[in-house]
C-alpha positions as CSV (number, residue, x, y, z in Angstrom):
1,X,104.6,9.3,9.7
2,X,105.9,7.5,6.6
3,X,104.3,4.3,7.9
4,X,101.0,6.1,8.4
5,X,101.1,7.3,4.8
6,X,101.7,3.8,3.6
7,X,98.8,2.5,5.6
8,X,96.5,5.2,4.3
9,X,97.6,4.5,0.7
10,X,97.0,0.7,1.3
11,X,93.5,1.4,2.7
12,X,92.6,3.6,-0.2
13,X,93.9,1.0,-2.7
14,X,91.8,-1.6,-0.9
15,X,88.7,0.5,-1.3
16,X,89.4,1.1,-5.0
17,X,90.1,-2.6,-5.6
18,X,86.8,-3.5,-3.7
19,X,84.9,-1.0,-5.8
20,X,86.3,-2.5,-9.0
21,X,85.3,-6.1,-7.8
22,X,81.8,-5.0,-6.9
23,X,81.4,-3.3,-10.3
24,X,82.7,-6.3,-12.3
25,X,80.7,-8.9,-10.4
26,X,77.3,-7.1,-10.4
27,X,74.4,-8.6,-12.4
28,X,74.2,-7.2,-16.0
29,X,71.5,-4.6,-16.7
30,X,68.9,-4.9,-19.4
31,X,66.7,-7.7,-20.7
32,X,68.2,-11.2,-21.1
33,X,68.5,-12.6,-24.6
34,X,66.1,-15.6,-25.0
35,X,67.0,-18.0,-27.8
36,X,63.9,-19.4,-29.6
37,X,63.9,-22.6,-31.7
38,X,64.2,-22.0,-35.5
39,X,60.8,-21.7,-37.0
40,X,59.7,-24.7,-39.1
41,X,57.6,-23.7,-42.0
42,X,54.3,-25.6,-42.1
43,X,52.9,-26.3,-45.6
44,X,50.4,-23.8,-46.9
45,X,47.0,-24.8,-48.4
46,X,45.7,-23.2,-51.6
47,X,42.3,-23.8,-53.3
48,X,43.0,-23.9,-57.0
49,X,40.0,-23.6,-59.3
50,X,38.7,-22.2,-62.6
51,X,40.3,-23.0,-66.0
52,X,42.4,-26.0,-64.7
53,X,41.9,-29.7,-65.4
54,X,42.0,-30.8,-61.7
55,X,40.7,-28.0,-59.4
56,X,41.0,-28.7,-55.7
57,X,42.9,-28.1,-52.5
58,X,46.7,-28.4,-52.7
59,X,49.5,-28.1,-50.2
60,X,52.8,-26.3,-50.9
61,X,55.9,-25.4,-49.0
62,X,56.3,-21.8,-48.0
63,X,57.6,-19.7,-50.8
64,X,55.7,-21.5,-53.5
65,X,54.5,-19.5,-56.5
66,X,51.3,-19.3,-58.6
67,X,53.0,-21.3,-61.3
68,X,53.5,-24.2,-58.8
69,X,49.7,-24.2,-58.0
70,X,48.8,-24.2,-61.7
71,X,51.2,-27.1,-62.3
72,X,49.8,-29.1,-59.4
73,X,46.2,-28.6,-60.8
74,X,47.3,-30.1,-64.2
75,X,48.3,-26.9,-66.0
76,X,45.9,-24.6,-67.8
77,X,43.0,-25.4,-70.0
78,X,43.0,-24.0,-73.6
79,X,40.1,-21.7,-72.5
80,X,42.2,-20.1,-69.7
81,X,42.7,-16.4,-69.7
82,X,46.2,-15.7,-68.3
83,X,46.2,-12.0,-68.8
84,X,45.3,-11.4,-65.1
85,X,47.7,-13.9,-63.7
86,X,51.0,-13.1,-62.1
87,X,52.8,-16.5,-62.3
88,X,55.6,-15.3,-60.1
89,X,53.4,-14.2,-57.2
90,X,53.9,-15.9,-53.9
91,X,51.1,-18.1,-52.6
92,X,49.6,-17.5,-49.1
93,X,48.0,-20.0,-46.8
94,X,44.2,-20.1,-47.3
95,X,44.4,-18.4,-50.6
96,X,41.8,-19.2,-53.4
97,X,43.4,-19.1,-56.8
98,X,40.8,-18.9,-59.6
99,X,42.1,-19.0,-63.1
100,X,39.7,-17.0,-65.3
101,X,38.2,-18.3,-68.5
102,X,38.5,-16.4,-71.8
103,X,35.4,-14.3,-72.5
104,X,32.6,-16.5,-74.0
105,X,34.2,-19.8,-73.0
106,X,33.1,-20.0,-69.4
107,X,31.4,-23.3,-68.5
108,X,27.6,-23.0,-68.2
109,X,27.5,-25.0,-65.0
110,X,30.2,-25.8,-62.4
111,X,31.0,-29.5,-63.2
112,X,34.5,-31.0,-63.1
113,X,35.0,-32.3,-66.6
114,X,37.1,-35.4,-67.2
115,X,40.6,-34.8,-68.5
116,X,41.8,-36.0,-71.9
117,X,43.4,-38.9,-70.2
118,X,40.1,-40.3,-69.0
119,X,37.2,-41.2,-71.3
120,X,33.7,-40.3,-70.3
121,X,32.1,-43.6,-69.3
122,X,28.6,-44.6,-69.9
123,X,26.9,-44.4,-66.5
124,X,24.6,-47.3,-67.4
125,X,27.4,-49.8,-68.0
126,X,29.6,-51.2,-65.3
127,X,32.6,-50.8,-67.7
128,X,34.9,-47.8,-67.5
129,X,33.8,-47.0,-63.9
130,X,36.6,-46.7,-61.4
131,X,36.0,-49.0,-58.4
132,X,37.1,-46.8,-55.4
133,X,37.6,-49.9,-53.3
134,X,40.2,-51.4,-55.6
135,X,41.5,-48.5,-57.7
136,X,45.2,-47.8,-57.8
137,X,46.8,-44.4,-57.0
138,X,47.1,-43.7,-60.7
139,X,43.5,-44.5,-61.5
140,X,42.2,-42.3,-58.7
141,X,44.6,-39.5,-59.7
142,X,43.0,-39.4,-63.2
143,X,39.5,-38.7,-61.8
144,X,38.4,-35.1,-62.2
145,X,38.8,-33.1,-59.1
146,X,41.1,-35.7,-57.5
147,X,44.8,-34.8,-57.4
148,X,47.7,-36.7,-56.0
149,X,47.1,-35.7,-52.4
150,X,43.4,-36.6,-52.5
151,X,44.1,-39.9,-54.3
152,X,46.5,-40.8,-51.4
153,X,43.8,-39.7,-48.9
154,X,41.3,-42.1,-50.5
155,X,43.7,-45.0,-50.3
156,X,44.6,-44.2,-46.7
157,X,40.9,-43.9,-45.8
158,X,40.0,-47.3,-47.2
159,X,43.1,-48.9,-45.5
160,X,42.0,-47.4,-42.1
161,X,38.2,-47.8,-42.4
162,X,37.8,-50.7,-44.8
163,X,36.1,-50.7,-48.2
164,X,33.5,-48.1,-49.1
165,X,29.9,-49.5,-48.8
166,X,28.5,-46.9,-51.2
167,X,29.9,-44.3,-53.5
168,X,28.5,-41.6,-51.3
169,X,31.0,-42.7,-48.6
170,X,33.8,-41.0,-50.5
171,X,32.4,-37.8,-49.0
172,X,34.0,-39.0,-45.7
173,X,37.4,-38.5,-47.2
174,X,39.0,-35.2,-46.3
175,X,39.1,-32.8,-49.3
176,X,36.1,-34.3,-51.1
177,X,33.0,-32.1,-50.9
178,X,29.6,-32.2,-52.6
179,X,30.8,-30.4,-55.7
180,X,33.7,-32.8,-56.2
181,X,31.3,-35.7,-55.6
182,X,28.9,-34.4,-58.3
183,X,31.7,-34.5,-60.8
184,X,32.6,-38.1,-59.7
185,X,29.4,-39.9,-59.0
186,X,28.9,-41.1,-62.6
187,X,32.5,-42.2,-62.9
188,X,32.9,-44.3,-59.8
189,X,31.5,-47.5,-58.3
190,X,32.1,-49.8,-55.3
């Protein structure tokens, strides 16, 4: 009888041990955790215009502020009205930032004016015109509406495609549109 009791206890212990093993080895319940790669922040593009010396499209890292955009466009003109600007505001991809002019000082037509660093050349003379086929980065950067990024695009374009045949060919460069060309056409040559 004592042996039967030991056998019965052994069988019960075996069942308990088997139950514990089944419980421990079963597949976990719930959704599996999927690890994704860390996000890489792509640059954001902002169109800066209005009362700045070099309006245009600029790229910034994520987290850039309005002050960064104004600095990239050459700062503020004396006619700029900053009362409506929040210089600490974050920039967003695709945003258009227009710096307002003070009342009564708005330009009569939308033309990119030369900065104080560049003199207004005489369109009839070949002097003072910037040759877009031979101009340095610094010379291109001084043109109205052309910032550092666009100056580099012009240099890259002419290295890839050869010299410009006519000044109108500068429209093929990414970032230069008809309005920018209007402000440049009397300042450039080939």
